[in-house]
N, CA, C and O atoms as a GROMACS GRO file, in nm:
protein
  344
    1MET      N    1   0.082  -0.119   0.000
    1MET     CA    2   0.000   0.000   0.000
    1MET      C    3   0.086   0.125   0.000
    1MET      O    4   0.040   0.232  -0.041
    2ASN      N    5   0.206   0.115   0.044
    2ASN     CA    6   0.296   0.230   0.048
    2ASN      C    7   0.426   0.194  -0.021
    2ASN      O    8   0.534   0.237   0.022
    3ASP      N    9   0.417   0.117  -0.126
    3ASP     CA   10   0.534   0.069  -0.200
    3ASP      C   11   0.637   0.003  -0.109
    3ASP      O   12   0.758   0.011  -0.132
    4GLY      N   13   0.586  -0.064  -0.004
    4GLY     CA   14   0.675  -0.136   0.086
    4GLY      C   15   0.748  -0.049   0.186
    4GLY      O   16   0.830  -0.099   0.264
    5LEU      N   17   0.721   0.080   0.186
    5LEU     CA   18   0.787   0.172   0.279
    5LEU      C   19   0.704   0.187   0.406
    5LEU      O   20   0.582   0.206   0.399
    6GLU      N   21   0.769   0.179   0.521
    6GLU     CA   22   0.698   0.196   0.647
    6GLU      C   23   0.666   0.343   0.668
    6GLU      O   24   0.755   0.428   0.657
    7PRO      N   25   0.540   0.375   0.699
    7PRO     CA   26   0.505   0.516   0.722
    7PRO      C   27   0.560   0.563   0.856
    7PRO      O   28   0.589   0.484   0.945
    8LEU      N   29   0.575   0.694   0.868
    8LEU     CA   30   0.617   0.753   0.994
    8LEU      C   31   0.507   0.737   1.098
    8LEU      O   32   0.389   0.731   1.064
    9ALA      N   33   0.545   0.730   1.223
    9ALA     CA   34   0.447   0.717   1.331
    9ALA      C   35   0.348   0.834   1.329
    9ALA      O   36   0.230   0.815   1.357
   10SER      N   37   0.396   0.952   1.296
   10SER     CA   38   0.308   1.069   1.291
   10SER      C   39   0.206   1.057   1.178
   10SER      O   40   0.093   1.104   1.191
   11GLU      N   41   0.246   0.996   1.068
   11GLU     CA   42   0.154   0.975   0.956
   11GLU      C   43   0.044   0.874   0.994
   11GLU      O   44  -0.073   0.893   0.963
   12VAL      N   45   0.086   0.767   1.059
   12VAL     CA   46  -0.010   0.667   1.106
   12VAL      C   47  -0.106   0.730   1.207
   12VAL      O   48  -0.226   0.707   1.203
   13GLY      N   49  -0.052   0.810   1.297
   13GLY     CA   50  -0.134   0.879   1.396
   13GLY      C   51  -0.237   0.970   1.332
   13GLY      O   52  -0.350   0.978   1.378
   14TRP      N   53  -0.197   1.040   1.226
   14TRP     CA   54  -0.289   1.130   1.156
   14TRP      C   55  -0.405   1.050   1.096
   14TRP      O   56  -0.521   1.087   1.113
   15VAL      N   57  -0.373   0.942   1.027
   15VAL     CA   58  -0.477   0.860   0.965
   15VAL      C   59  -0.570   0.803   1.072
   15VAL      O   60  -0.692   0.807   1.056
   16MET      N   61  -0.514   0.751   1.178
   16MET     CA   62  -0.595   0.689   1.283
   16MET      C   63  -0.682   0.792   1.355
   16MET      O   64  -0.797   0.763   1.389
   17HIS      N   65  -0.628   0.909   1.377
   17HIS     CA   66  -0.704   1.017   1.441
   17HIS      C   67  -0.822   1.058   1.353
   17HIS      O   68  -0.934   1.072   1.401
   18LYS      N   69  -0.796   1.078   1.226
   18LYS     CA   70  -0.899   1.124   1.134
   18LYS      C   71  -1.005   1.018   1.106
   18LYS      O   72  -1.122   1.050   1.086
   19ALA      N   73  -0.965   0.890   1.103
   19ALA     CA   74  -1.056   0.783   1.064
   19ALA      C   75  -1.142   0.732   1.179
   19ALA      O   76  -1.233   0.651   1.156
   20ASP      N   77  -1.116   0.776   1.301
   20ASP     CA   78  -1.193   0.726   1.416
   20ASP      C   79  -1.330   0.792   1.419
   20ASP      O   80  -1.358   0.875   1.504
   21GLY      N   81  -1.414   0.753   1.325
   21GLY     CA   82  -1.545   0.815   1.308
   21GLY      C   83  -1.640   0.795   1.423
   21GLY      O   84  -1.725   0.880   1.449
   22HIS      N   85  -1.628   0.682   1.493
   22HIS     CA   86  -1.717   0.657   1.606
   22HIS      C   87  -1.670   0.726   1.733
   22HIS      O   88  -1.743   0.734   1.831
   23GLY      N   89  -1.547   0.775   1.730
   23GLY     CA   90  -1.492   0.843   1.847
   23GLY      C   91  -1.466   0.751   1.965
   23GLY      O   92  -1.451   0.798   2.078
   24HIS      N   93  -1.460   0.622   1.939
   24HIS     CA   94  -1.438   0.526   2.047
   24HIS      C   95  -1.292   0.504   2.079
   24HIS      O   96  -1.259   0.440   2.178
   25GLY      N   97  -1.203   0.557   1.996
   25GLY     CA   98  -1.061   0.550   2.024
   25GLY      C   99  -0.996   0.417   1.992
   25GLY      O  100  -0.877   0.399   2.019
   26TYR      N  101  -1.070   0.322   1.935
   26TYR     CA  102  -1.012   0.192   1.903
   26TYR      C  103  -0.895   0.206   1.807
   26TYR      O  104  -0.793   0.138   1.822
   27LEU      N  105  -0.909   0.294   1.710
   27LEU     CA  106  -0.800   0.312   1.615
   27LEU      C  107  -0.679   0.375   1.682
   27LEU      O  108  -0.566   0.337   1.654
   28LEU      N  109  -0.703   0.470   1.770
   28LEU     CA  110  -0.593   0.540   1.835
   28LEU      C  111  -0.522   0.454   1.938
   28LEU      O  112  -0.400   0.459   1.951
   29ARG      N  113  -0.598   0.374   2.011
   29ARG     CA  114  -0.540   0.289   2.115
   29ARG      C  115  -0.480   0.163   2.056
   29ARG      O  116  -0.390   0.102   2.114
   30GLY      N  117  -0.530   0.122   1.939
   30GLY     CA  118  -0.482  -0.002   1.879
   30GLY      C  119  -0.527  -0.124   1.957
   30GLY      O  120  -0.466  -0.230   1.946
   31SER      N  121  -0.633  -0.109   2.035
   31SER     CA  122  -0.676  -0.219   2.120
   31SER      C  123  -0.762  -0.322   2.047
   31SER      O  124  -0.781  -0.433   2.096
   32HIS      N  125  -0.814  -0.286   1.932
   32HIS     CA  126  -0.897  -0.379   1.856
   32HIS      C  127  -0.842  -0.388   1.714
   32HIS      O  128  -0.820  -0.287   1.648
   33THR      N  129  -0.820  -0.508   1.670
   33THR     CA  130  -0.771  -0.526   1.534
   33THR      C  131  -0.876  -0.591   1.446
   33THR      O  132  -0.851  -0.614   1.327
   34VAL      N  133  -0.991  -0.620   1.501
   34VAL     CA  134  -1.099  -0.684   1.427
   34VAL      C  135  -1.178  -0.578   1.353
   34VAL      O  136  -1.209  -0.473   1.410
   35VAL      N  137  -1.210  -0.605   1.228
   35VAL     CA  138  -1.299  -0.516   1.154
   35VAL      C  139  -1.441  -0.560   1.187
   35VAL      O  140  -1.479  -0.674   1.160
   36ASP      N  141  -1.517  -0.470   1.244
   36ASP     CA  142  -1.653  -0.500   1.287
   36ASP      C  143  -1.748  -0.480   1.170
   36ASP      O  144  -1.776  -0.367   1.132
   37THR      N  145  -1.797  -0.588   1.114
   37THR     CA  146  -1.886  -0.578   0.998
   37THR      C  147  -2.031  -0.560   1.039
   37THR      O  148  -2.117  -0.539   0.954
   38THR      N  149  -2.060  -0.566   1.168
   38THR     CA  150  -2.198  -0.551   1.216
   38THR      C  151  -2.227  -0.411   1.266
   38THR      O  152  -2.341  -0.380   1.300
   39ASP      N  153  -2.126  -0.327   1.272
   39ASP     CA  154  -2.138  -0.192   1.328
   39ASP      C  155  -2.185  -0.194   1.474
   39ASP      O  156  -2.252  -0.102   1.520
   40ALA      N  157  -2.148  -0.301   1.546
   40ALA     CA  158  -2.182  -0.310   1.688
   40ALA      C  159  -2.074  -0.244   1.773
   40ALA      O  160  -2.083  -0.246   1.895
   41HIS      N  161  -1.975  -0.186   1.711
   41HIS     CA  162  -1.867  -0.111   1.776
   41HIS      C  163  -1.777  -0.199   1.862
   41HIS      O  164  -1.726  -0.154   1.965
   42ASP      N  165  -1.758  -0.324   1.820
   42ASP     CA  166  -1.666  -0.413   1.890
   42ASP      C  167  -1.527  -0.406   1.832
   42ASP      O  168  -1.437  -0.476   1.878
   43GLY      N  169  -1.507  -0.325   1.736
   43GLY     CA  170  -1.379  -0.307   1.669
   43GLY      C  171  -1.393  -0.188   1.576
   43GLY      O  172  -1.488  -0.111   1.589
   44ILE      N  173  -1.301  -0.174   1.484
   44ILE     CA  174  -1.317  -0.066   1.388
   44ILE      C  175  -1.422  -0.109   1.286
   44ILE      O  176  -1.429  -0.226   1.250
   45SER      N  177  -1.500  -0.016   1.241
   45SER     CA  178  -1.604  -0.049   1.145
   45SER      C  179  -1.545  -0.057   1.004
   45SER      O  180  -1.437  -0.004   0.978
   46ARG      N  181  -1.616  -0.121   0.919
   46ARG     CA  182  -1.575  -0.128   0.778
   46ARG      C  183  -1.563   0.013   0.721
   46ARG      O  184  -1.472   0.042   0.643
   47GLN      N  185  -1.655   0.100   0.760
   47GLN     CA  186  -1.653   0.238   0.714
   47GLN      C  187  -1.526   0.309   0.759
   47GLN      O  188  -1.464   0.382   0.681
   48GLU      N  189  -1.485   0.287   0.884
   48GLU     CA  190  -1.362   0.349   0.935
   48GLU      C  191  -1.240   0.297   0.860
   48GLU      O  192  -1.149   0.373   0.828
   49LEU      N  193  -1.238   0.168   0.833
   49LEU     CA  194  -1.127   0.109   0.759
   49LEU      C  195  -1.118   0.167   0.618
   49LEU      O  196  -1.010   0.204   0.572
   50MET      N  197  -1.232   0.176   0.550
   50MET     CA  198  -1.232   0.232   0.415
   50MET      C  199  -1.190   0.378   0.418
   50MET      O  200  -1.117   0.424   0.330
   51TYR      N  201  -1.236   0.452   0.519
   51TYR     CA  202  -1.200   0.592   0.532
   51TYR      C  203  -1.051   0.608   0.558
   51TYR      O  204  -0.986   0.696   0.502
   52ALA      N  205  -0.995   0.521   0.644
   52ALA     CA  206  -0.852   0.526   0.674
   52ALA      C  207  -0.769   0.505   0.547
   52ALA      O  208  -0.670   0.575   0.526
   53ILE      N  209  -0.809   0.411   0.466
   53ILE     CA  210  -0.737   0.384   0.341
   53ILE      C  211  -0.747   0.503   0.247
   53ILE      O  212  -0.648   0.543   0.186
   54SER      N  213  -0.867   0.561   0.235
   54SER     CA  214  -0.881   0.677   0.146
   54SER      C  215  -0.803   0.797   0.199
   54SER      O  216  -0.748   0.875   0.121
   55LEU      N  217  -0.798   0.812   0.332
   55LEU     CA  218  -0.718   0.921   0.390
   55LEU      C  219  -0.571   0.905   0.357
   55LEU      O  220  -0.503   1.002   0.326
   56TRP      N  221  -0.522   0.780   0.362
   56TRP     CA  222  -0.381   0.756   0.333
   56TRP      C  223  -0.348   0.798   0.191
   56TRP      O  224  -0.247   0.865   0.167
   57TYR      N  225  -0.433   0.760   0.096
   57TYR     CA  226  -0.406   0.797  -0.042
   57TYR      C  227  -0.420   0.948  -0.063
   57TYR      O  228  -0.348   1.006  -0.143
   58THR      N  229  -0.512   1.010   0.010
   58THR     CA  230  -0.524   1.157   0.004
   58THR      C  231  -0.398   1.221   0.059
   58THR      O  232  -0.346   1.317   0.001
   59TYR      N  233  -0.349   1.169   0.170
   59TYR     CA  234  -0.226   1.221   0.231
   59TYR      C  235  -0.110   1.211   0.133
   59TYR      O  236  -0.029   1.303   0.123
   60GLN      N  237  -0.100   1.100   0.063
   60GLN     CA  238   0.010   1.080  -0.032
   60GLN      C  239   0.008   1.182  -0.145
   60GLN      O  240   0.111   1.214  -0.203
   61ASP      N  241  -0.111   1.232  -0.177
   61ASP     CA  242  -0.124   1.332  -0.284
   61ASP      C  243  -0.103   1.475  -0.236
   61ASP      O  244  -0.097   1.567  -0.318
   62MET      N  245  -0.091   1.495  -0.106
   62MET     CA  246  -0.073   1.630  -0.051
   62MET      C  247   0.068   1.680  -0.079
   62MET      O  248   0.162   1.602  -0.094
   63GLY      N  249   0.081   1.811  -0.085
   63GLY     CA  250   0.212   1.874  -0.093
   63GLY      C  251   0.276   1.875   0.044
   63GLY      O  252   0.212   1.843   0.144
   64VAL      N  253   0.401   1.912   0.050
   64VAL     CA  254   0.475   1.912   0.176
   64VAL      C  255   0.409   2.003   0.279
   64VAL      O  256   0.393   1.963   0.394
   65THR      N  257   0.370   2.122   0.240
   65THR     CA  258   0.307   2.217   0.333
   65THR      C  259   0.178   2.161   0.389
   65THR      O  260   0.153   2.172   0.509
   66GLU      N  261   0.096   2.099   0.303
   66GLU     CA  262  -0.030   2.039   0.349
   66GLU      C  263  -0.005   1.924   0.447
   66GLU      O  264  -0.077   1.909   0.545
   67LYS      N  265   0.098   1.845   0.419
   67LYS     CA  266   0.131   1.734   0.508
   67LYS      C  267   0.173   1.784   0.645
   67LYS      O  268   0.130   1.730   0.748
   68VAL      N  269   0.255   1.887   0.648
   68VAL     CA  270   0.300   1.945   0.775
   68VAL      C  271   0.180   1.998   0.853
   68VAL      O  272   0.171   1.977   0.974
   69GLN      N  273   0.089   2.067   0.785
   69GLN     CA  274  -0.030   2.120   0.851
   69GLN      C  275  -0.117   2.007   0.907
   69GLN      O  276  -0.167   2.018   1.019
   70ALA      N  277  -0.134   1.900   0.831
   70ALA     CA  278  -0.214   1.786   0.875
   70ALA      C  279  -0.155   1.722   0.999
   70ALA      O  280  -0.226   1.691   1.094
   71LEU      N  281  -0.024   1.701   0.997
   71LEU     CA  282   0.042   1.637   1.111
   71LEU      C  283   0.041   1.727   1.234
   71LEU      O  284   0.029   1.678   1.346
   72ASN      N  285   0.053   1.858   1.213
   72ASN     CA  286   0.046   1.953   1.325
   72ASN      C  287  -0.094   1.955   1.386
   72ASN      O  288  -0.110   1.973   1.507
   73GLU      N  289  -0.195   1.937   1.303
   73GLU     CA  290  -0.333   1.934   1.349
   73GLU      C  291  -0.351   1.823   1.454
   73GLU      O  292  -0.414   1.845   1.558
   74VAL      N  293  -0.297   1.706   1.426
   74VAL     CA  294  -0.308   1.594   1.521
   74VAL      C  295  -0.226   1.624   1.646
   74VAL      O  296  -0.272   1.599   1.757
   75ALA      N  297  -0.106   1.675   1.629
   75ALA     CA  298  -0.022   1.706   1.745
   75ALA      C  299  -0.090   1.806   1.837
   75ALA      O  300  -0.084   1.793   1.959
   76ASN      N  301  -0.155   1.905   1.778
   76ASN     CA  302  -0.225   2.006   1.858
   76ASN      C  303  -0.351   1.952   1.923
   76ASN      O  304  -0.391   2.000   2.029
   77SER      N  305  -0.414   1.853   1.862
   77SER     CA  306  -0.539   1.798   1.916
   77SER      C  307  -0.513   1.707   2.035
   77SER      O  308  -0.607   1.674   2.108
   78LYS      N  309  -0.389   1.666   2.057
   78LYS     CA  310  -0.358   1.578   2.169
   78LYS      C  311  -0.344   1.653   2.300
   78LYS      O  312  -0.319   1.593   2.405
   79GLN      N  313  -0.359   1.784   2.294
   79GLN     CA  314  -0.356   1.862   2.417
   79GLN      C  315  -0.486   1.833   2.493
   79GLN      O  316  -0.588   1.805   2.431
   80SER      N  317  -0.483   1.840   2.621
   80SER     CA  318  -0.601   1.807   2.700
   80SER      C  319  -0.712   1.907   2.677
   80SER      O  320  -0.689   2.025   2.649
   81ALA      N  321  -0.832   1.857   2.688
   81ALA     CA  322  -0.948   1.940   2.670
   81ALA      C  323  -1.049   1.905   2.779
   81ALA      O  324  -1.046   1.796   2.835
   82CYS      N  325  -1.138   1.999   2.807
   82CYS     CA  326  -1.237   1.976   2.909
   82CYS      C  327  -1.371   2.027   2.858
   82CYS      O  328  -1.378   2.127   2.788
   83CYS      N  329  -1.475   1.957   2.894
   83CYS     CA  330  -1.607   2.006   2.860
   83CYS      C  331  -1.696   1.993   2.983
   83CYS      O  332  -1.668   1.914   3.073
   84THR      N  333  -1.800   2.072   2.987
   84THR     CA  334  -1.892   2.071   3.100
   84THR      C  335  -2.028   2.027   3.049
   84THR      O  336  -2.078   2.080   2.950
   85LEU      N  337  -2.087   1.931   3.118
   85LEU     CA  338  -2.221   1.884   3.086
   85LEU      C  339  -2.318   1.947   3.183
   85LEU      O  340  -2.295   1.950   3.303
   86MET      N  341  -2.427   1.997   3.129
   86MET     CA  342  -2.528   2.060   3.217
   86MET      C  343  -2.654   1.979   3.212
   86MET      O  344  -2.752   2.013   3.279
   0.00000   0.00000   0.00000
């Protein structure tokens, strides 16, 4: 998928962050490797897997500046956040 070249950890992190559509963190934690075809959220969904693959190919088509911005976006999103429920 990448001409046999191992992607950078930051590139993998970007794809996993962006593709985690359910927000369950399975992609980010790497705790589930099963593709969940039932959408019962026991693993990554087929939709998330397809999205991750399309994101990778989109990333490969980006220019250097776009790639740096994308990777910085993930780095900045890892800062702690807080929300209040009322």
